[in-house]
LUMKOLTOR-199337 format. One record per residue (C-alpha): x, y, z; residue in one letter; residue number from 0. Coordinates in Angstrom, 1 decimal, always signed. Example, Ala and Ser with C-alpha at 12.3 -4.5 7.8 and 13.67 -1.06 7.14 Angstrom:
2
NODE      px      py      pz  aa    i
NODE   +12.3    -4.5    +7.8   A    0
NODE   +13.7    -1.1    +7.1   S    1
***
This chain:
273
NODE      px      py      pz  aa    i
NODE   -27.0   +47.2    +5.3   M    0
NODE   -24.2   +46.8    +2.7   N    1
NODE   -21.6   +47.8    +5.3   K    2
NODE   -22.7   +45.0    +7.6   N    3
NODE   -22.8   +42.5    +4.8   R    4
NODE   -19.2   +43.4    +3.7   T    5
NODE   -18.0   +43.1    +7.3   S    6
NODE   -19.6   +39.7    +7.7   S    7
NODE   -18.0   +38.5    +4.5   L    8
NODE   -14.6   +39.8    +5.6   A    9
NODE   -14.8   +38.0    +8.9   I   10
NODE   -15.8   +34.7    +7.1   V   11
NODE   -12.9   +35.1    +4.7   A   12
NODE   -10.5   +35.8    +7.6   A   13
NODE   -11.7   +32.6    +9.4   L   14
NODE   -11.3   +30.6    +6.2   S   15
NODE    -7.7   +31.8    +5.6   V   16
NODE    -6.8   +31.1    +9.3   A   17
NODE    -8.1   +27.5    +9.0   L   18
NODE    -6.3   +26.9    +5.7   L   19
NODE    -3.0   +28.2    +7.1   S   20
NODE    -3.0   +25.8   +10.1   G   21
NODE    -1.2   +22.5   +10.7   C   22
NODE    -1.1   +19.8    +8.2   E   23
NODE    -4.1   +17.4    +8.1   P   24
NODE    -3.8   +14.9   +11.0   P   25
NODE    -3.7   +11.1   +10.6   S   26
NODE    -7.1   +10.6   +12.3   L   27
NODE    -9.7   +13.2   +11.8   S   28
NODE   -11.6   +12.3   +14.9   G   29
NODE    -8.6   +12.3   +17.3   L   30
NODE    -6.4   +15.2   +16.2   L   31
NODE    -8.4   +17.5   +14.0   S   32
NODE   -10.3   +19.0   +16.9   S   33
NODE    -6.9   +20.0   +18.4   E   34
NODE    -5.7   +21.5   +15.1   S   35
NODE    -9.0   +23.4   +14.6   N   36
NODE    -8.9   +24.6   +18.1   G   37
NODE    -5.6   +26.3   +17.5   Q   38
NODE    -6.7   +28.2   +14.5   S   39
NODE   -10.4   +28.9   +15.4   A   40
NODE    -9.6   +32.1   +17.2   G   41
NODE    -7.0   +33.5   +14.7   E   42
NODE    -8.1   +36.3   +12.5   G   43
NODE   -11.5   +36.8   +14.1   T   44
NODE   -10.7   +40.4   +15.3   Q   45
NODE    -9.6   +41.7   +12.0   S   46
NODE   -11.1   +41.9    +8.5   T   47
NODE    -7.6   +42.1    +7.0   T   48
NODE    -5.6   +38.9    +6.7   V   49
NODE    -2.0   +38.9    +5.6   E   50
NODE    -1.0   +35.9    +3.4   P   51
NODE    +1.2   +33.4    +5.3   N   52
NODE    +4.0   +32.4    +3.0   N   53
NODE    +6.3   +31.1    +5.8   K   54
NODE    +7.0   +27.4    +6.0   E   55
NODE    +5.2   +25.8    +9.0   T   56
NODE    +7.7   +25.2   +11.7   A   57
NODE    +8.2   +21.9   +13.4   R   58
NODE    +6.1   +22.0   +16.6   P   59
NODE    +8.2   +22.0   +19.8   E   60
NODE    +8.5   +18.6   +21.4   R   61
NODE   +10.0   +17.6   +24.8   A   62
NODE   +13.6   +16.5   +24.5   S   63
NODE   +14.6   +12.9   +25.4   L   64
NODE   +16.2   +14.2   +28.6   A   65
NODE   +12.9   +15.9   +29.6   E   66
NODE   +10.9   +12.7   +29.2   T   67
NODE   +12.8   +10.3   +31.5   I   68
NODE   +13.3    +9.8   +35.2   K   69
NODE   +14.9    +7.2   +37.5   E   70
NODE   +12.4    +4.7   +38.9   V   71
NODE   +14.0    +2.1   +41.3   D   72
NODE   +17.3    +2.7   +39.5   G   73
NODE   +15.8    +2.2   +36.0   V   74
NODE   +15.6    +5.1   +33.5   P   75
NODE   +11.9    +5.2   +32.8   T   76
NODE    +9.9    +7.3   +30.3   V   77
NODE    +7.4    +9.8   +31.6   T   78
NODE    +5.4   +10.0   +28.4   N   79
NODE    +4.4    +6.4   +27.9   A   80
NODE    +1.1    +7.2   +26.2   T   81
NODE    +2.5    +9.7   +23.7   D   82
NODE    +2.6    +8.6   +20.1   L   83
NODE    +6.1    +9.9   +19.9   S   84
NODE    +7.4    +8.0   +23.0   V   85
NODE   +11.0    +6.7   +22.6   V   86
NODE   +11.6    +3.3   +24.1   V   87
NODE   +15.0    +1.7   +23.7   N   88
NODE   +17.7    +0.0   +25.7   K   89
NODE   +18.2    +3.1   +27.8   Q   90
NODE   +14.6    +4.1   +28.1   R   91
NODE   +12.1    +1.7   +29.8   A   92
NODE    +8.3    +1.8   +30.0   L   93
NODE    +6.8    +1.9   +33.5   P   94
NODE    +6.9    -1.6   +34.9   G   95
NODE    +3.1    -1.9   +35.0   D   96
NODE    +2.3    -0.1   +31.7   Y   97
NODE    -0.5    -1.4   +29.6   I   98
NODE    -1.7    +0.8   +26.6   P   99
NODE    -5.1    +2.3   +27.4   P  100
NODE    -6.9    +1.7   +24.0   D  101
NODE    -5.8    -1.6   +22.5   L  102
NODE    -7.9    -2.9   +19.6   V  103
NODE    -7.5    -5.5   +16.9   E  104
NODE    -7.0    -4.0   +13.4   P  105
NODE    -9.1    -5.4   +10.6   N  106
NODE    -6.1    -6.7    +8.6   V  107
NODE    -4.9   -10.2    +7.6   P  108
NODE    -2.8   -12.2   +10.0   F  109
NODE    -0.9   -15.4    +9.1   P  110
NODE    -2.4   -17.2   +12.2   F  111
NODE    -5.9   -17.8   +13.5   D  112
NODE    -5.3   -17.6   +17.3   E  113
NODE    -6.9   -14.7   +19.2   K  114
NODE    -3.8   -13.6   +21.0   V  115
NODE    -2.4   -10.2   +22.3   E  116
NODE    +0.0    -9.8   +19.4   K  117
NODE    -3.0    -9.0   +17.2   R  118
NODE    -3.6    -5.7   +19.1   L  119
NODE    -2.5    -2.1   +18.5   L  120
NODE    -3.5    +1.2   +20.0   R  121
NODE    -6.6    +2.5   +18.3   A  122
NODE    -5.0    +5.2   +16.2   E  123
NODE    -2.2    +3.0   +15.0   A  124
NODE    -4.7    +0.2   +14.2   A  125
NODE    -6.8    +2.5   +12.0   Q  126
NODE    -3.7    +3.7   +10.2   A  127
NODE    -2.5    +0.1    +9.7   L  128
NODE    -5.9    -0.7    +8.1   E  129
NODE    -5.5    +2.2    +5.7   E  130
NODE    -2.0    +1.2    +4.9   L  131
NODE    -2.9    -2.4    +4.1   F  132
NODE    -5.9    -1.3    +2.1   A  133
NODE    -3.7    +0.9    -0.1   K  134
NODE    -1.1    -1.8    -0.5   A  135
NODE    -3.8    -4.2    -1.7   K  136
NODE    -5.0    -1.8    -4.4   T  137
NODE    -1.4    -1.7    -5.7   E  138
NODE    -1.1    -5.5    -5.8   G  139
NODE    +0.8    -5.9    -2.5   M  140
NODE    -0.2    -8.7    -0.1   E  141
NODE    +0.7    -7.8    +3.5   L  142
NODE    +0.2    -9.6    +6.8   Y  143
NODE    +0.4    -8.4   +10.4   A  144
NODE    +2.6   -10.7   +12.3   V  145
NODE    +3.2    -9.3   +15.8   S  146
NODE    +1.9    -6.2   +17.5   G  147
NODE    +1.3    -5.6   +21.2   Y  148
NODE    +3.4    -7.6   +23.6   R  149
NODE    +3.0    -7.4   +27.3   S  150
NODE    +5.8    -7.2   +29.8   Y  151
NODE    +5.2   -10.9   +30.8   K  152
NODE    +5.3   -12.0   +27.2   T  153
NODE    +8.4   -10.0   +26.4   Q  154
NODE   +10.1   -11.6   +29.5   K  155
NODE    +9.3   -15.1   +28.2   S  156
NODE   +10.4   -14.3   +24.7   L  157
NODE   +13.7   -12.7   +25.7   Y  158
NODE   +14.6   -15.6   +28.0   E  159
NODE   +13.8   -18.0   +25.2   T  160
NODE   +16.1   -16.1   +22.8   Y  161
NODE   +18.9   -16.2   +25.4   V  162
NODE   +18.4   -19.9   +26.1   R  163
NODE   +18.2   -21.0   +22.4   T  164
NODE   +20.3   -18.5   +20.5   Q  165
NODE   +22.6   -16.9   +23.1   G  166
NODE   +22.8   -13.6   +24.9   A  167
NODE   +24.5   -11.8   +22.0   E  168
NODE   +21.8   -12.7   +19.5   H  169
NODE   +19.1   -11.9   +22.0   A  170
NODE   +20.6    -8.4   +22.7   A  171
NODE   +20.7    -7.7   +18.9   A  172
NODE   +17.1    -8.7   +18.1   Y  173
NODE   +15.1    -8.7   +21.3   S  174
NODE   +14.5    -6.3   +24.1   A  175
NODE   +14.7    -7.0   +27.8   V  176
NODE   +11.3    -6.8   +29.5   P  177
NODE   +10.0    -3.2   +29.8   G  178
NODE   +12.2    -1.9   +27.0   K  179
NODE   +10.3    -3.3   +24.0   S  180
NODE    +8.5    -1.0   +21.5   E  181
NODE    +5.9    -3.7   +21.2   H  182
NODE    +4.7    -3.0   +24.7   Q  183
NODE    +3.8    +0.5   +23.6   T  184
NODE    +1.1    -0.9   +21.4   G  185
NODE    +2.4    +1.3   +18.6   L  186
NODE    +4.6    -1.3   +16.8   A  187
NODE    +3.7    -4.0   +14.3   M  188
NODE    +5.9    -6.5   +12.6   D  189
NODE    +4.6    -7.2    +9.0   V  190
NODE    +5.4    -9.6    +6.2   S  191
NODE    +4.6   -10.2    +2.6   G  192
NODE    +3.3   -13.1    +0.7   Y  193
NODE    +6.5   -15.1    +0.8   D  194
NODE    +6.6   -16.7    +4.3   A  195
NODE   +10.3   -17.5    +3.9   S  196
NODE   +11.2   -13.8    +4.2   T  197
NODE    +9.0   -13.3    +7.3   R  198
NODE   +11.0   -11.5   +10.0   L  199
NODE   +14.1   -11.8    +7.8   E  200
NODE   +16.3    -9.1    +6.4   E  201
NODE   +15.5   -10.4    +2.9   S  202
NODE   +12.0    -9.0    +3.3   F  203
NODE   +13.5    -5.6    +2.4   A  204
NODE   +14.2    -6.9    -1.2   E  205
NODE   +10.7    -8.3    -1.7   T  206
NODE    +8.1    -6.2    -3.6   P  207
NODE    +6.2    -5.7    -0.4   E  208
NODE    +9.2    -4.7    +1.6   G  209
NODE   +10.2    -2.1    -1.1   I  210
NODE    +6.6    -0.8    -1.2   W  211
NODE    +6.4    -0.5    +2.5   L  212
NODE    +9.6    +1.5    +2.9   A  213
NODE    +8.4    +3.9    +0.2   A  214
NODE    +4.9    +4.3    +1.4   N  215
NODE    +4.6    +3.7    +5.2   C  216
NODE    +5.2    +7.3    +6.1   A  217
NODE    +2.1    +8.4    +4.3   D  218
NODE    +0.1    +6.5    +6.9   F  219
NODE    +2.1    +7.6    +9.9   G  220
NODE    +4.6    +4.7   +10.2   F  221
NODE    +8.4    +4.5   +10.1   V  222
NODE   +10.8    +1.6    +9.6   I  223
NODE   +12.1    +1.8   +13.2   R  224
NODE   +15.3    -0.1   +13.0   Y  225
NODE   +17.3    +1.1   +10.0   L  226
NODE   +20.3    -0.5    +8.3   K  227
NODE   +23.5    +1.3    +9.3   G  228
NODE   +21.8    +2.8   +12.4   K  229
NODE   +22.5    -0.2   +14.7   E  230
NODE   +24.7    +1.9   +17.0   D  231
NODE   +21.9    +4.5   +17.4   T  232
NODE   +18.9    +2.2   +17.9   T  233
NODE   +20.8    -0.6   +19.7   G  234
NODE   +19.2    -3.2   +17.4   Y  235
NODE   +19.9    -5.0   +14.1   A  236
NODE   +18.2    -3.9   +10.9   Y  237
NODE   +14.5    -4.9   +10.9   E  238
NODE   +12.8    -3.9    +7.6   P  239
NODE    +9.6    -5.6    +8.9   W  240
NODE    +9.2    -3.5   +12.1   H  241
NODE    +6.8    -0.7   +11.7   L  242
NODE    +6.3    +2.0   +14.4   R  243
NODE    +3.4    +4.4   +14.4   Y  244
NODE    +4.3    +8.1   +15.2   V  245
NODE    +1.8   +10.0   +13.1   G  246
NODE    +2.0   +11.3    +9.6   K  247
NODE    +3.9   +14.6   +10.1   E  248
NODE    +6.7   +13.1   +12.1   M  249
NODE    +6.8    +9.9   +10.0   A  250
NODE    +7.4   +11.9    +6.8   K  251
NODE   +10.2   +13.9    +8.3   E  252
NODE   +11.9   +10.8    +9.7   I  253
NODE   +11.6    +8.7    +6.6   M  254
NODE   +12.6   +11.5    +4.2   A  255
NODE   +15.7   +12.2    +6.3   G  256
NODE   +16.7    +8.6    +6.8   G  257
NODE   +16.4    +9.2   +10.5   L  258
NODE   +15.8    +7.1   +13.6   T  259
NODE   +13.5    +8.3   +16.4   L  260
NODE   +16.6    +9.0   +18.4   E  261
NODE   +18.1   +11.1   +15.5   D  262
NODE   +14.8   +13.0   +15.2   Y  263
NODE   +14.7   +14.1   +18.8   F  264
NODE   +18.5   +14.9   +18.8   S  265
NODE   +18.0   +17.2   +15.8   E  266
NODE   +14.9   +18.8   +17.4   A  267
NODE   +16.9   +19.4   +20.6   A  268
NODE   +19.7   +21.1   +18.7   M  269
NODE   +17.3   +23.2   +16.6   A  270
NODE   +15.8   +24.7   +19.8   H  271
NODE   +19.2   +25.5   +21.5   K  272
***
């Protein structure tokens, strides 16, 4: 009787250690925790002896940029459009008919009342944005969501307007051609603070809200996508207001290292050579 009891306790202990030594907590418990738990559920169940794991958790392998793109009608097009880590830029387009599958409206303040598509984000990013805004409010920061999802049709109209009113050079620096905008992924949101005069301006970076955002956004799975000094890498001018959701683990690595998404995947590719 005592032997069986000891064995059961050992198995329970083994399972507990296995769970505690798994991946870092995910950004949404409902969406990713089941995957994390599934990976660790079978570990340690065949042995009553568990060796402590003191090794640092390795970065999970991710497909390289070269592995997630193909030519479609002569256009380099991403093959992982629905991935939270999808990289869309001037060299990497979304499929022409892509519409994110789970767009919702986050419960956050907007500086306008119209019920339009730019209120939308993919569900996981929307929940993370709500959490980010709630935390900012507790610390005296007043944030507004300005522009989220943008369809191919809307991006086409916007880009053509930029070209017509401000010239092709300005349009190329601040706006994407249709199909190559992060906003079409449903994972990006432009934000602003209380001072409307800094909305979608570089000066936002120097406001209390801009400073707070840069310091805290990664804790909620977001990065400042277009960094100062990285224009040659991203292809776009500095945008301290442009948040991109990638998930907490990746966001923390990117922001801590002063990286762009392109940098991150380049480093990952080199690490696995």
